[in-house]
C-alpha positions as CSV (number, residue, x, y, z in Angstrom):
1,M,-9.3,29.5,-11.2
2,T,-7.4,27.0,-13.2
3,L,-6.8,23.3,-12.7
4,I,-3.1,23.9,-12.0
5,N,-3.8,25.7,-8.7
6,P,-5.5,22.7,-6.9
7,I,-2.8,20.4,-8.2
8,Q,-0.1,22.7,-7.0
9,D,-1.8,23.0,-3.6
10,W,-2.1,19.2,-3.3
11,L,1.5,18.7,-4.3
12,Q,2.7,21.3,-1.9
13,N,0.8,19.7,1.0
14,N,1.4,16.1,0.2
15,W,4.9,15.9,-1.4
16,P,6.2,13.4,1.3
17,L,3.4,11.0,0.5
18,L,4.0,11.3,-3.2
19,I,7.7,10.6,-2.6
20,A,6.8,7.5,-0.5
21,I,4.5,6.2,-3.3
22,I,7.2,6.8,-5.9
23,L,9.7,4.9,-3.6
24,I,7.3,1.9,-3.4
25,L,7.0,1.8,-7.2
26,L,10.8,2.2,-7.7
27,K,11.3,-0.8,-5.3
28,Q,9.0,-2.9,-7.4
29,L,10.8,-1.9,-10.6
30,F,14.2,-2.6,-9.2
31,K,13.1,-5.9,-7.8
32,L,11.8,-6.8,-11.3
33,H,14.5,-5.5,-13.6
34,V,17.9,-5.7,-11.8
35,H,19.7,-8.8,-13.2
36,H,16.5,-10.3,-14.4
37,K,14.3,-10.2,-17.5
38,P,10.8,-10.2,-16.1
39,D,7.9,-11.9,-17.8
40,G,4.1,-11.5,-17.3
41,I,4.1,-13.8,-14.3
42,D,6.8,-11.7,-12.6
43,Y,4.8,-8.5,-13.1
44,L,1.7,-10.2,-11.8
45,K,3.5,-11.4,-8.7
46,A,4.9,-7.9,-8.1
47,L,1.4,-6.5,-8.4
48,T,0.1,-9.0,-5.8
49,A,2.8,-7.8,-3.4
50,L,1.8,-4.1,-3.6
51,P,-0.7,-4.4,-0.7
52,I,2.2,-5.5,1.6
53,D,4.3,-2.5,0.5
54,I,1.3,-0.3,1.1
55,S,1.1,-1.8,4.6
56,F,4.6,-0.6,5.4
57,L,3.7,2.8,4.1
58,V,0.7,3.0,6.4
59,I,3.0,2.0,9.3
60,S,5.2,4.9,8.5
61,L,2.1,7.2,8.8
62,F,1.5,5.7,12.3
63,I,5.1,6.5,13.2
64,K,4.6,10.1,11.9
65,A,1.4,10.6,13.9
66,A,3.1,9.2,17.1
67,T,6.1,11.4,16.8
68,L,4.2,14.6,16.0
69,G,1.6,14.0,18.7
70,T,-1.3,14.9,16.4
71,M,-3.6,12.3,18.0
72,S,-4.2,11.1,21.5
73,S,-2.2,8.0,22.4
74,I,-5.4,6.0,23.1
75,N,-6.9,6.8,19.7
76,L,-3.6,6.1,18.0
77,M,-3.3,2.8,19.7
78,G,-6.9,1.8,18.8
79,W,-6.3,2.6,15.2
80,M,-3.0,0.8,15.2
81,I,-4.5,-2.4,16.7
82,S,-7.3,-2.4,14.1
83,Y,-4.8,-1.7,11.4
84,L,-2.5,-4.6,12.5
85,A,-5.4,-7.0,12.4
86,T,-6.4,-5.8,8.9
87,S,-2.7,-6.0,7.8
88,F,-2.6,-9.6,9.0
89,V,-5.6,-10.4,6.8
90,I,-3.9,-8.6,3.9
91,T,-0.8,-10.7,4.3
92,I,-2.7,-13.9,4.3
93,L,-4.6,-12.9,1.2
94,W,-1.3,-12.0,-0.5
95,R,0.1,-15.4,0.3
96,I,-3.0,-17.1,-1.2
97,C,-2.8,-14.9,-4.3
98,D,0.9,-15.6,-4.8
99,K,0.3,-19.3,-4.6
100,Q,-2.4,-19.1,-7.2
101,I,0.0,-17.9,-9.9
102,T,2.1,-20.6,-11.4
103,T,2.1,-20.3,-15.2
104,K,-1.0,-18.2,-15.3
105,P,-3.4,-16.9,-12.6
106,N,-6.4,-19.2,-11.8
107,R,-9.9,-18.3,-10.8
108,K,-9.2,-18.0,-7.1
109,F,-6.6,-15.3,-7.9
110,Y,-9.2,-13.2,-9.8
111,L,-11.5,-13.5,-6.8
112,I,-9.0,-12.7,-4.0
113,F,-6.7,-10.1,-5.5
114,P,-9.2,-7.4,-6.2
115,F,-10.6,-7.8,-2.7
116,N,-7.0,-7.6,-1.2
117,A,-6.1,-4.6,-3.3
118,G,-9.4,-2.8,-2.4
119,L,-8.9,-3.5,1.3
120,S,-5.3,-2.2,1.1
121,G,-6.5,0.9,-0.7
122,C,-9.2,1.5,1.9
123,I,-6.8,1.2,4.7
124,F,-4.3,3.5,3.0
125,Y,-7.1,6.1,2.3
126,T,-8.3,5.9,5.9
127,A,-4.9,6.2,7.3
128,I,-4.1,9.3,5.3
129,H,-7.4,11.0,6.4
130,V,-7.2,9.9,10.0
131,L,-3.4,10.2,10.7
132,G,-2.6,13.0,8.3
């Protein structure tokens, strides 16, 4: 058994998710580079906005689960309500982080951004495993 087989299996089963992640990254690159020469602050602000983009990706997973009928509607609604509450917190943390970056990030940014990115990553991971 080689390392290529598990990677090929993962790609074969998860190619739509991979395309969605690539799309998010392309959006960030286009936003940064079209008619603009970005500096370090621009890259940092784009990085702080990634949890919001991940939120929309998770919403698309909810839409997929609802259309395929892979979960009961009660379970799906419960997960969606808990996700929306968490997404609201992610959005507030993003705004706080974004305001902390002027010419360079301050101490509050370094405390809040890792928490926000970790929370967003946990929600993404959970949504992939729960919703499919």
